[in-house]
C-alpha positions as CSV (number, residue, x, y, z in Angstrom):
1,X,0.0,0.0,0.0
2,X,1.4,3.4,-1.0
3,X,0.3,7.0,-0.7
4,X,1.7,10.3,-1.6
5,X,0.9,13.7,0.0
6,X,1.7,16.9,-1.7
7,X,3.3,19.2,0.8
8,X,4.0,22.2,-1.4
9,X,3.2,22.8,-5.1
10,X,4.1,26.5,-5.4
11,X,0.5,27.5,-4.9
12,X,-0.7,25.9,-8.1
13,X,-3.5,23.9,-6.5
14,X,-4.9,26.9,-4.7
15,X,-4.7,29.0,-7.9
16,X,-6.4,26.2,-9.9
17,X,-9.2,26.0,-7.3
18,X,-9.7,29.8,-7.4
19,X,-9.8,29.7,-11.2
20,X,-12.4,27.0,-11.2
21,X,-14.6,29.0,-8.9
22,X,-14.2,32.0,-11.2
23,X,-15.1,29.8,-14.2
24,X,-18.2,28.6,-12.5
25,X,-19.1,32.3,-11.9
26,X,-18.6,33.0,-15.6
27,X,-20.9,30.1,-16.5
28,X,-23.7,31.4,-14.2
29,X,-23.3,34.9,-15.6
30,X,-23.4,33.7,-19.2
31,X,-26.7,32.0,-18.5
32,X,-28.1,35.1,-16.9
33,X,-26.9,37.3,-19.7
34,X,-28.5,35.0,-22.3
35,X,-31.7,34.9,-20.4
36,X,-31.9,38.7,-20.1
37,X,-31.2,39.1,-23.8
38,X,-33.8,36.6,-24.7
39,X,-36.4,38.4,-22.5
40,X,-35.6,41.7,-24.3
41,X,-35.7,40.1,-27.7
42,X,-39.1,38.6,-27.0
43,X,-40.4,41.9,-25.7
44,X,-39.0,43.8,-28.7
45,X,-40.5,41.2,-31.1
46,X,-43.9,41.6,-29.4
47,X,-43.7,45.4,-29.6
48,X,-42.8,45.3,-33.2
49,X,-45.8,43.0,-34.0
50,X,-48.0,45.3,-31.9
51,X,-46.8,48.3,-33.9
52,X,-47.5,46.5,-37.2
53,X,-50.9,45.4,-36.0
54,X,-51.8,49.0,-35.1
55,X,-50.4,50.2,-38.4
56,X,-52.7,47.8,-40.2
57,X,-55.7,49.2,-38.2
58,X,-54.7,52.8,-39.2
59,X,-54.4,51.9,-42.9
60,X,-57.7,50.0,-42.8
61,X,-59.5,53.0,-41.4
62,X,-57.9,55.3,-44.0
63,X,-58.9,52.8,-46.7
64,X,-62.4,52.8,-45.4
65,X,-62.5,56.6,-45.5
66,X,-61.0,56.5,-49.0
67,X,-63.6,54.1,-50.4
68,X,-66.3,56.3,-48.9
69,X,-65.0,59.3,-50.7
70,X,-64.7,57.2,-53.8
71,X,-68.4,56.3,-53.6
72,X,-69.3,59.9,-53.0
73,X,-67.3,61.1,-56.0
74,X,-68.7,58.4,-58.2
75,X,-72.3,59.4,-57.2
76,X,-71.5,63.0,-57.9
77,X,-70.1,62.0,-61.3
78,X,-73.3,60.2,-62.1
79,X,-75.2,63.4,-61.2
80,X,-72.9,65.5,-63.3
81,X,-71.4,67.3,-60.3
82,X,-67.9,65.9,-60.7
83,X,-65.5,65.1,-63.6
84,X,-64.1,61.8,-64.7
85,X,-60.7,63.2,-63.8
86,X,-61.8,63.7,-60.2
87,X,-63.0,60.1,-60.0
88,X,-59.7,58.8,-61.4
89,X,-57.7,60.9,-58.9
90,X,-59.7,59.4,-56.0
91,X,-59.3,55.9,-57.4
92,X,-55.5,56.4,-57.7
93,X,-55.4,57.5,-54.0
94,X,-57.4,54.5,-52.9
95,X,-55.0,52.2,-54.8
96,X,-52.1,53.9,-53.1
97,X,-53.7,53.3,-49.7
98,X,-54.4,49.6,-50.6
99,X,-50.7,49.2,-51.5
100,X,-49.6,50.7,-48.2
101,X,-52.0,48.3,-46.5
102,X,-50.7,45.3,-48.4
103,X,-47.1,46.3,-47.6
104,X,-47.9,46.6,-43.9
105,X,-49.6,43.2,-44.0
106,X,-46.5,41.6,-45.6
107,X,-44.3,43.1,-42.9
108,X,-46.6,41.8,-40.3
109,X,-46.5,38.3,-41.7
110,X,-42.7,38.3,-42.0
111,X,-42.4,39.6,-38.4
112,X,-44.9,37.0,-37.2
113,X,-42.7,34.2,-38.7
114,X,-39.6,35.7,-37.1
115,X,-41.3,36.0,-33.7
116,X,-42.5,32.4,-33.9
117,X,-39.0,31.3,-34.7
118,X,-37.8,33.2,-31.6
119,X,-40.4,31.4,-29.5
120,X,-39.5,28.1,-31.1
121,X,-43.0,27.4,-32.4
122,X,-44.1,26.2,-35.8
123,X,-44.6,28.9,-38.4
124,X,-48.0,27.3,-39.1
125,X,-49.2,27.7,-35.5
126,X,-51.9,30.4,-35.4
127,X,-51.6,33.1,-32.8
128,X,-53.1,36.6,-32.2
129,X,-51.3,39.7,-30.9
130,X,-53.3,40.9,-27.9
131,X,-52.7,44.2,-26.1
132,X,-53.3,47.9,-26.5
133,X,-50.4,50.3,-26.8
134,X,-52.2,53.1,-24.9
135,X,-53.9,51.0,-22.3
136,X,-51.2,48.4,-21.5
137,X,-48.1,50.6,-21.6
138,X,-47.3,53.7,-19.6
139,X,-45.0,56.2,-21.3
140,X,-43.6,58.7,-18.8
141,X,-41.7,61.9,-19.5
142,X,-37.9,61.3,-20.0
143,X,-36.6,64.6,-18.6
144,X,-35.3,63.1,-15.3
145,X,-32.8,60.6,-16.9
146,X,-29.3,61.0,-15.5
147,X,-26.8,59.2,-17.7
148,X,-24.0,59.2,-15.2
149,X,-26.3,57.8,-12.5
150,X,-27.5,55.0,-14.8
151,X,-23.9,54.2,-15.8
152,X,-23.0,53.9,-12.1
153,X,-25.9,51.5,-11.6
154,X,-24.7,49.5,-14.5
155,X,-21.2,49.2,-13.1
156,X,-22.6,47.5,-10.1
157,X,-25.2,45.3,-11.7
158,X,-24.1,44.3,-15.2
159,X,-23.2,40.6,-15.3
160,X,-20.9,41.3,-18.3
161,X,-18.8,43.5,-16.1
162,X,-18.7,40.9,-13.3
163,X,-17.7,38.3,-15.9
164,X,-15.1,40.7,-17.4
165,X,-13.6,41.2,-13.9
166,X,-13.6,37.5,-13.4
167,X,-11.8,36.9,-16.7
168,X,-9.2,39.5,-15.7
169,X,-8.7,37.8,-12.3
170,X,-8.3,34.4,-14.0
171,X,-5.7,35.9,-16.4
172,X,-3.8,37.4,-13.4
173,X,-3.8,34.1,-11.6
174,X,-2.6,32.3,-14.8
175,X,0.2,34.9,-15.1
176,X,1.2,34.3,-11.5
177,X,1.3,30.6,-12.0
178,X,3.5,31.1,-15.1
179,X,5.8,33.5,-13.2
180,X,6.2,31.1,-10.4
181,X,7.1,28.2,-12.7
182,X,10.4,27.7,-10.8
183,X,8.8,27.1,-7.4
184,X,9.4,23.5,-6.3
185,X,7.0,20.6,-5.8
186,X,7.5,18.8,-2.5
187,X,5.7,15.6,-1.7
188,X,5.8,13.0,1.1
189,X,5.5,9.3,0.2
190,X,4.5,6.5,2.6
191,X,4.3,2.8,2.0
192,X,3.5,-0.3,4.0
193,X,3.8,-4.0,3.0
194,X,3.7,-7.5,4.1
195,X,6.1,-10.2,2.8
196,X,7.3,-13.7,3.4
197,X,7.4,-17.2,1.9
198,X,4.1,-18.3,3.6
199,X,0.6,-17.1,3.0
200,X,-0.6,-14.9,4.5
201,X,2.7,-13.1,4.6
202,X,3.8,-12.1,8.1
203,X,6.9,-10.0,7.7
204,X,6.1,-6.3,7.9
205,X,7.8,-3.5,6.0
206,X,7.3,0.2,5.7
207,X,9.0,3.2,4.2
208,X,8.9,7.0,3.9
209,X,10.4,9.3,1.3
210,X,10.5,12.9,0.3
211,X,10.6,14.0,-3.3
212,X,11.4,17.5,-4.7
213,X,11.4,18.8,-8.2
214,X,11.8,22.2,-9.7
215,X,12.1,23.9,-13.1
216,X,14.9,26.4,-13.7
217,X,15.5,28.1,-17.0
218,X,14.0,25.3,-19.1
219,X,15.6,22.5,-17.1
220,X,14.0,20.1,-14.7
221,X,15.8,19.0,-11.5
222,X,14.4,16.3,-9.4
223,X,15.7,14.6,-6.2
224,X,14.6,12.7,-3.2
225,X,15.6,10.8,-0.1
226,X,13.9,7.8,1.7
227,X,14.1,5.4,4.5
228,X,12.6,1.9,4.6
229,X,12.5,-1.2,6.8
230,X,11.5,-4.8,5.9
231,X,11.4,-8.2,7.5
232,X,10.0,-7.0,10.7
233,X,12.8,-4.5,11.1
234,X,15.6,-6.9,10.3
235,X,16.5,-5.1,7.1
236,X,16.9,-1.3,6.9
237,X,17.8,0.9,4.0
238,X,18.3,4.5,3.1
239,X,18.3,6.0,-0.3
240,X,18.9,9.3,-2.1
241,X,18.7,10.3,-5.7
242,X,19.1,13.3,-8.0
243,X,18.4,13.7,-11.7
244,X,18.3,16.6,-14.2
245,X,16.6,16.9,-17.5
246,X,18.4,19.5,-19.6
247,X,16.4,21.8,-21.8
248,X,13.3,19.8,-21.6
249,X,11.0,22.8,-20.9
250,X,12.1,25.5,-23.2
251,X,8.6,26.8,-24.0
252,X,8.4,28.2,-20.5
253,X,9.3,31.7,-21.8
254,X,6.6,31.7,-24.4
255,X,4.1,30.5,-21.8
256,X,5.1,33.3,-19.5
257,X,4.9,35.9,-22.3
258,X,1.5,34.6,-23.5
259,X,0.1,34.8,-19.9
260,X,1.2,38.5,-19.7
261,X,-0.4,39.2,-23.1
262,X,-3.7,37.6,-22.0
263,X,-3.6,39.5,-18.7
264,X,-3.1,42.8,-20.5
265,X,-5.8,41.9,-23.1
266,X,-8.4,41.0,-20.5
267,X,-7.6,44.2,-18.5
268,X,-8.0,46.3,-21.6
269,X,-11.3,44.5,-22.6
270,X,-12.7,45.2,-19.1
271,X,-11.8,48.9,-19.4
272,X,-13.3,49.1,-22.9
273,X,-16.4,47.3,-21.7
274,X,-17.0,49.9,-18.9
275,X,-16.6,52.8,-21.4
276,X,-18.8,51.1,-24.0
277,X,-21.6,50.5,-21.5
278,X,-21.5,54.2,-20.4
279,X,-21.6,55.2,-24.1
280,X,-24.5,52.7,-24.8
281,X,-26.5,54.1,-21.9
282,X,-25.9,57.7,-23.1
283,X,-27.1,56.8,-26.6
284,X,-30.2,55.0,-25.3
285,X,-31.0,57.8,-23.0
286,X,-30.7,60.3,-25.9
287,X,-33.0,58.0,-28.0
288,X,-35.6,57.9,-25.3
289,X,-35.5,61.7,-24.9
290,X,-35.8,62.2,-28.7
291,X,-38.6,59.7,-28.9
292,X,-40.5,61.5,-26.1
293,X,-40.1,64.8,-28.0
294,X,-41.3,63.0,-31.2
295,X,-44.3,61.6,-29.4
296,X,-45.3,65.2,-28.4
297,X,-44.8,66.5,-31.9
298,X,-46.7,63.6,-33.6
299,X,-49.5,63.9,-31.1
300,X,-50.0,67.5,-31.9
301,X,-49.9,66.8,-35.6
302,X,-52.6,64.1,-35.3
303,X,-54.8,66.4,-33.2
304,X,-54.3,69.1,-35.8
305,X,-55.2,66.8,-38.7
306,X,-58.3,65.6,-36.8
307,X,-59.5,69.2,-36.3
308,X,-58.8,70.0,-40.0
309,X,-60.6,66.9,-41.2
310,X,-63.8,67.9,-39.5
311,X,-63.7,71.1,-41.4
312,X,-62.6,69.5,-44.7
313,X,-65.3,66.9,-44.6
314,X,-68.0,69.6,-44.1
315,X,-66.5,71.7,-47.0
316,X,-66.3,68.6,-49.2
317,X,-69.9,67.7,-48.5
318,X,-70.9,71.4,-49.2
319,X,-68.9,71.3,-52.5
320,X,-66.5,74.0,-51.3
321,X,-63.4,71.8,-51.6
322,X,-62.4,68.8,-53.7
323,X,-62.8,65.3,-52.3
324,X,-59.3,64.6,-53.6
325,X,-57.9,67.2,-51.2
326,X,-59.9,65.7,-48.4
327,X,-58.5,62.2,-49.1
328,X,-55.0,63.7,-49.3
329,X,-55.6,65.1,-45.8
330,X,-56.9,61.7,-44.6
331,X,-53.6,60.1,-45.9
332,X,-51.5,62.8,-44.2
333,X,-53.4,62.1,-41.0
334,X,-52.7,58.3,-41.3
335,X,-49.0,59.0,-41.9
336,X,-48.9,61.2,-38.7
337,X,-50.7,58.5,-36.8
338,X,-48.1,55.9,-37.9
339,X,-45.3,58.3,-37.0
340,X,-46.9,58.7,-33.5
341,X,-47.1,54.9,-33.2
342,X,-43.5,54.5,-34.3
343,X,-42.3,57.1,-31.8
344,X,-44.1,55.3,-29.0
345,X,-42.7,51.9,-30.0
346,X,-39.2,53.4,-30.4
347,X,-39.5,54.9,-26.9
348,X,-40.6,51.5,-25.4
349,X,-37.9,49.6,-27.2
350,X,-35.2,52.0,-26.1
351,X,-36.5,51.9,-22.5
352,X,-36.3,48.1,-22.7
353,X,-32.8,48.2,-24.1
354,X,-31.8,50.7,-21.4
355,X,-33.0,48.3,-18.7
356,X,-30.8,45.6,-20.2
357,X,-27.9,48.0,-20.5
358,X,-28.1,48.9,-16.8
359,X,-28.5,45.3,-15.8
360,X,-31.9,45.9,-14.1
361,X,-35.2,44.0,-14.3
362,X,-38.1,44.8,-16.6
363,X,-40.1,48.0,-15.6
364,X,-37.1,49.4,-13.8
365,X,-37.1,52.4,-16.1
366,X,-40.6,53.5,-15.3
367,X,-40.0,53.4,-11.6
368,X,-36.7,55.2,-12.0
369,X,-38.2,58.1,-14.0
370,X,-41.1,58.4,-11.6
371,X,-38.7,58.6,-8.7
372,X,-37.2,61.7,-10.4
373,X,-40.5,63.6,-10.6
């Protein structure tokens, strides 16, 4: 029976254990990062489908109004109150609206298939996009966003930063192991045996030894000493040995250089990651602020067109303006409504991306902005 106990290994075992713990942390963080990205991707896919669904409703309503004006102008033409050119103009506008509706429908179908792929469901599975943009989502003013404060939150919560710091720590430990290549390995060996001509053997024997090995400038030097007894202590022996392998470890220099390069690289990546996160938060905050301004502008435009359309419809019915101009105004109103819808979706997507960028949970942004009021 033999056993060997490592007394000293230059700290390699401790460094390996610490590196293993850091690698386990990286694995957990990678899982969390992928889950967060998946959540944001699903949310953005849903918002995109909701936007396209609402866009279809806007174009359908505009098409309904267009067809109504087409019926009116055709009736007026039959009565001799409108020209054939006026009818053709309205028909062209209706065709234009129908084309916009078809394009929006195609976009919705393509986005639906992409969303089903994200959810890992068959493209043939029917589903319906439920939800109301104005009822189910709260869009709050973005004036209280503090980029530096959000960046400070991200530095504490982003798993990517924690993983980057862990990678840097691993590279430093690997570099330390490479620099301490010359530290010796010392081990203690023990053995115990039974011998003799009869069975079971009755003569006891035992031994103890110490081994040492070290690497110096590409060479390996090993040595050891031991003491043993056999035959119930009748035979005793002592041994010592030394050996040297010359130039058997010449790659040690390249290993040391590579570890230094990896340490510098991981440290630089960590610094760049911190700056990129701060820049990303700044860009998303600016996008949210711009989207909020656009929401205000588009809302006023929609309200203005709604007021103008009331007057234009009365004037058209009284014959004081062309129905073509009324339909043109209807189309301008639909474009403004789509612009308002796009601004709201852009705001919500930027807010969702900002929550991911700061490393916080869903709906963090709304609570953060309200806390600034």
